[in-house]
C-alpha positions as CSV (number, residue, x, y, z in Angstrom):
1,X,0.0,0.0,0.0
2,X,1.1,3.5,-0.7
3,X,1.1,5.9,2.3
4,X,-0.3,9.4,2.3
5,X,1.2,11.7,4.9
6,X,-1.7,14.0,5.4
7,X,-4.5,11.4,5.1
8,X,-4.7,10.1,8.6
9,X,-8.0,9.0,10.2
10,X,-7.8,12.1,12.5
11,X,-7.8,14.4,9.5
12,X,-11.5,13.8,8.8
13,X,-12.6,14.1,12.5
14,X,-14.1,17.5,12.0
15,X,-16.2,16.5,9.0
16,X,-17.4,13.3,10.7
17,X,-18.4,15.2,13.8
18,X,-20.4,17.8,11.8
19,X,-22.1,15.0,9.8
20,X,-23.0,13.2,13.0
21,X,-24.3,16.4,14.5
22,X,-26.7,17.0,11.6
23,X,-27.8,13.4,11.7
24,X,-28.7,13.7,15.4
25,X,-30.5,17.0,14.8
26,X,-32.6,15.5,11.9
27,X,-33.4,12.3,13.7
28,X,-34.3,14.1,16.9
29,X,-36.5,16.6,15.2
30,X,-38.1,13.8,13.2
31,X,-39.0,11.8,16.3
32,X,-40.4,14.9,18.1
33,X,-42.4,16.1,15.1
34,X,-43.3,12.6,13.8
35,X,-45.3,11.7,16.9
36,X,-46.7,15.0,18.2
37,X,-47.9,15.0,21.8
38,X,-46.3,11.7,22.8
39,X,-44.2,12.0,26.0
40,X,-42.0,9.1,25.0
41,X,-41.2,10.7,21.6
42,X,-40.3,13.9,23.4
43,X,-38.2,12.1,26.0
44,X,-36.3,10.3,23.2
45,X,-36.0,13.1,20.6
46,X,-35.1,16.1,22.8
47,X,-31.9,14.7,24.2
48,X,-30.9,13.5,20.7
49,X,-31.5,16.9,19.2
50,X,-29.7,18.7,22.0
51,X,-26.7,16.4,21.6
52,X,-26.8,17.2,17.9
53,X,-26.5,20.9,18.7
54,X,-23.6,20.2,21.1
55,X,-21.8,18.1,18.5
56,X,-22.3,20.8,15.9
57,X,-20.6,23.4,18.1
58,X,-17.8,21.0,18.9
59,X,-17.3,20.0,15.3
60,X,-17.4,23.6,14.0
61,X,-14.9,24.7,16.7
62,X,-12.3,22.0,15.8
63,X,-8.9,23.1,14.5
64,X,-8.4,22.2,10.8
65,X,-4.7,23.0,10.6
66,X,-2.3,20.2,9.9
67,X,-0.5,18.8,12.9
68,X,2.4,17.6,10.7
69,X,5.6,19.6,11.3
70,X,7.7,20.7,8.3
71,X,10.3,18.1,9.3
72,X,7.8,15.3,9.2
73,X,6.6,16.4,5.8
74,X,10.2,16.7,4.5
75,X,11.0,13.2,5.8
76,X,8.1,11.5,4.0
77,X,8.8,8.7,1.6
78,X,6.5,6.3,-0.3
79,X,6.2,2.7,0.8
80,X,8.6,0.5,-1.1
81,X,6.2,-2.1,-2.5
82,X,5.9,-4.1,-5.7
83,X,3.2,-2.9,-8.1
84,X,1.0,-5.2,-10.3
85,X,2.4,-6.1,-13.7
86,X,0.6,-4.3,-16.4
87,X,2.5,-5.7,-19.4
88,X,5.3,-3.1,-19.0
89,X,7.4,-1.8,-16.2
90,X,5.4,0.1,-13.6
91,X,7.0,2.9,-11.6
92,X,6.2,5.8,-9.4
93,X,8.0,9.2,-9.2
94,X,7.3,11.7,-6.4
95,X,9.1,15.1,-6.6
96,X,9.2,17.5,-3.7
97,X,8.0,21.1,-4.4
98,X,10.0,22.8,-1.7
99,X,13.8,23.1,-1.7
100,X,15.8,20.9,-1.7
101,X,14.1,19.4,-4.7
102,X,14.4,15.6,-4.6
103,X,12.6,12.9,-6.4
104,X,11.8,9.4,-5.2
105,X,11.7,6.7,-7.8
106,X,9.9,3.4,-7.0
107,X,10.4,0.4,-9.3
108,X,7.1,-1.5,-9.4
109,X,8.8,-4.7,-10.6
110,X,11.1,-5.2,-7.6
111,X,9.9,-2.6,-5.1
112,X,13.2,-0.8,-4.9
113,X,13.0,2.9,-3.8
114,X,15.7,5.3,-4.7
115,X,16.1,9.0,-4.1
116,X,17.8,11.4,-6.7
117,X,18.5,15.0,-6.3
118,X,16.5,17.4,-8.6
119,X,13.4,16.7,-10.6
120,X,12.6,13.6,-12.6
121,X,15.5,12.5,-14.7
122,X,15.1,12.1,-18.5
123,X,15.8,8.3,-18.3
124,X,16.1,5.8,-15.5
125,X,17.1,2.2,-15.1
126,X,16.4,0.4,-11.8
127,X,19.7,-0.1,-10.0
128,X,18.3,-3.2,-8.2
129,X,16.8,-5.3,-11.0
130,X,18.2,-3.4,-14.1
131,X,14.8,-2.8,-15.6
132,X,14.7,0.3,-17.8
133,X,11.7,2.2,-16.4
134,X,11.5,5.1,-18.9
135,X,13.3,7.0,-21.6
136,X,12.3,10.5,-22.4
137,X,11.6,10.8,-26.1
138,X,12.8,13.9,-27.8
139,X,10.1,16.1,-29.3
């Protein structure tokens, strides 16, 4: 599996909390208004709707800033895994946008991960299995 540094389960906590809040509000209001005058419906729907309001305030008040430090982001690297064979060599190239510009090259045939300085080179042969991954054609 390939890892994504900013896609942790905690990154969607705010969205999930707001969705749960609206669900509680809608179900609570539906129970109260669906059976008008019933004390059991009021006893069930009112706490559900009030908890929905509380969850909504909590969800909207959550911090959405990334908790990853610049050092953690700079130290990220893809998982060194083999990729499925598609009839030709598969590879993955990730290039950093911030200096120092570095590119990671993952050979899908053997799962070898190598880092090169600069952007994507014009050609590359895997140093582990010797497979030519790409050759940039001249235009």
